[in-house]
C-alpha positions in Angstrom: 0.0 0.0 0.0 1.2 3.5 -0.9 1.2 6.6 1.3 -1.1 8.4 -1.1 -3.8 5.9 -0.2 -3.5 6.6 3.5 -2.5 10.3 3.8 -4.9 13.0 4.9 -5.2 15.7 2.3 -7.1 18.1 4.5 -4.0 19.7 6.0 -4.1 22.2 8.8 -1.1 24.6 8.3 0.3 27.9 9.6 2.9 30.4 8.3 6.0 30.7 10.5 4.9 34.2 11.5 1.7 33.0 13.1 1.5 33.2 16.9 1.7 30.4 19.4 -1.9 31.4 20.3 -3.0 30.9 16.7 -1.6 27.3 16.9 -3.3 26.7 20.3 -6.7 27.7 18.9 -6.3 25.5 15.8 -5.2 22.5 17.8 -8.3 22.9 20.0 -10.7 23.7 17.2 -9.7 20.8 14.9 -8.8 18.3 17.7 -5.4 17.6 16.2 -2.0 17.1 17.6 0.3 18.5 14.9 0.4 21.6 12.7 2.7 21.8 9.7 4.4 25.2 9.2 4.7 26.2 5.6 5.7 29.2 3.5 3.6 30.9 0.8 4.6 28.1 -1.7 3.5 25.3 0.6 7.1 24.3 1.3 7.5 22.7 4.7 9.5 24.8 7.1 8.8 23.0 10.3 6.2 21.2 12.5 4.6 22.0 15.8 3.0 19.5 18.2 0.4 20.1 20.9 3.2 19.3 23.4 5.4 22.1 21.9 2.5 24.6 22.3 1.7 23.3 25.8 5.3 23.6 27.0 5.6 27.1 25.5 2.3 28.3 27.0 2.3 30.0 30.4 0.8 28.3 33.4 -2.6 29.4 34.5 -1.1 30.1 37.9 1.1 32.8 36.6 0.4 36.5 36.4 -1.7 37.5 33.4 1.2 39.7 32.2 3.1 36.5 31.3 0.5 35.6 28.7 2.3 37.8 26.2 4.3 34.7 25.5 1.4 33.4 23.4 2.0 36.3 21.0 5.5 34.9 20.1 5.9 33.6 16.5 5.4 29.9 16.0 8.7 29.6 14.3 10.4 30.2 17.7 9.2 26.8 18.9 8.7 24.7 15.7 10.8 21.6 15.0 13.0 22.1 11.9 14.2 20.5 9.7 11.3 18.1 9.3 11.4 14.4 8.3 9.1 14.1 5.3 7.8 11.3 3.1 6.6 11.0 -0.5 3.1 9.9 -1.7 4.7 6.9 -3.5 6.5 5.6 -0.5 5.3 2.3 0.9 3.2 2.4 4.2 5.3 -0.5 5.6 8.5 1.7 5.2 7.0 4.8 6.9 5.8 2.6 9.8 9.5 1.9 10.6 10.2 5.7 10.5 7.5 6.3 13.1 9.1 3.6 15.3 12.7 4.4 14.7 12.4 8.2 15.0 9.8 8.1 17.8 7.6 10.7 16.0 3.8 10.8 15.6 3.3 12.8 12.4 4.9 12.9 8.9 4.2 15.6 6.3 3.9 14.2 2.8 5.8 16.2 0.2 5.7 16.0 -3.6 7.7 18.4 -5.8 8.8 20.3 -2.7 5.2 21.1 -1.8 3.1 19.8 1.1 0.3 17.5 -0.3 -0.8 15.6 2.9 0.0 14.3 6.3 0.1 10.9 7.9 -0.2 10.4 11.6 0.5 7.5 13.9 -3.2 7.2 14.5 -3.7 6.9 10.7 -1.2 4.1 10.7 -2.9 2.2 13.5 -6.3 2.6 11.9 -5.0 1.2 8.6 -3.4 -1.7 10.5 -6.9 -2.5 11.9 -8.3 -2.4 8.4 -5.6 -4.5 6.9 -5.8 -7.2 9.6 -9.6 -7.3 9.5 -10.0 -7.0 13.3 -12.9 -4.5 12.7 -15.0 -7.3 11.1 -16.8 -10.2 12.7 -14.4 -13.0 12.1 -12.4 -15.8 13.6 -8.6 -16.0 14.0 -6.6 -19.1 13.1 -2.8 -19.4 13.4 -1.2 -22.3 11.6 2.4 -23.4 11.9 3.8 -24.4 8.5 7.2 -25.5 7.1 9.1 -22.6 5.5 8.9 -23.8 2.0 7.1 -22.9 -1.3 3.5 -23.9 -1.7 2.3 -24.0 1.9 0.1 -20.9 1.7 -2.1 -22.2 -1.1 -2.3 -25.6 0.6 -3.7 -24.1 3.8 -5.9 -21.6 2.0 -7.5 -24.5 0.0 -8.9 -25.8 3.3 -10.9 -22.6 3.8 -12.0 -22.8 0.1 -13.3 -26.3 0.7 -15.6 -24.9 3.4 -16.7 -22.0 1.2 -15.4 -19.5 3.8 -13.9 -16.1 2.8 -10.5 -15.1 4.1 -10.6 -11.6 5.5 -6.8 -11.2 5.9 -3.6 -13.2 5.9 -0.4 -12.4 7.7 3.0 -14.2 7.8 5.1 -14.2 10.9 8.5 -15.8 11.7 8.6 -18.7 14.1 11.2 -19.4 16.8 12.4 -22.3 14.7 13.6 -20.7 11.4 12.5 -23.8 9.5 8.8 -22.9 10.1 6.6 -19.9 9.6 3.2 -18.9 11.2 0.3 -18.1 8.9 -2.4 -16.0 10.6 -5.8 -16.1 8.9 -8.9 -14.1 9.7 -11.9 -15.9 8.2 -15.4 -14.8 7.9 -17.1 -17.3 10.1 -18.0 -17.5 13.7 -17.9 -21.3 13.7 -14.3 -22.2 12.6 -14.5 -25.7 14.2 -14.9 -27.6 10.9 -11.9 -25.8 9.4 -9.8 -26.3 12.5 -10.6 -30.1 12.4 -9.7 -30.4 8.8 -6.4 -28.5 9.3 -5.5 -30.8 12.1 -6.5 -33.9 10.1 -4.2 -32.6 7.3 -1.3 -32.7 9.8 -1.0 -29.0 10.6 -0.2 -27.6 14.1 -2.5 -24.9 15.2 -1.0 -22.2 17.5 -4.4 -20.6 17.9 -6.8 -21.9 18.8 -4.6 -24.6 20.3 -6.9 -26.0 23.0 -10.3 -26.4 21.3 -11.5 -29.9 20.6 -14.4 -30.8 18.4 -17.5 -31.2 20.6 -18.7 -34.8 21.2 -21.8 -35.8 19.3 
């Protein structure tokens, strides 16, 4: 999946000469956590988080004369330079940037202009969609040998039961000769599939303690 399929194109931006108070009001009005600072050509100059604004704002316990701080320009507290990404980057790659750089928002830039933003929340929501956890489904984890052809073999069992697969994930196993296939399937009664997988010789890691009910 590409960034352009995930990014939010409704960007909230400010010029560097805007005040800290301007940023504070935008953050509260739009219920967002980051504002990208741009020039007149939509080139990214910096980024400001709600934490930056909060740290720069005076305490309510201080004298009201100290509130002139809110009139300082936003460029005095913005983070610059900014890590940016491109619309044609892969979502999996930017997930690593979020993790490695410990940031929560990435401006999306094309031809030196801001075209969108991706937040950590966007990434988490997309992960929910990709894994199918938002749909009524059942989870089945199957341990398979790490060799070609295992995925279609296991998938054919679901096909035999005329059950749709919502998502498929592949994880490494502690023994490098095996992998874990994680299926979300569109059924609330996975027992017939589970029994057929076991009869085919596969080890189920989840569910691993469900037996077929006695008749």
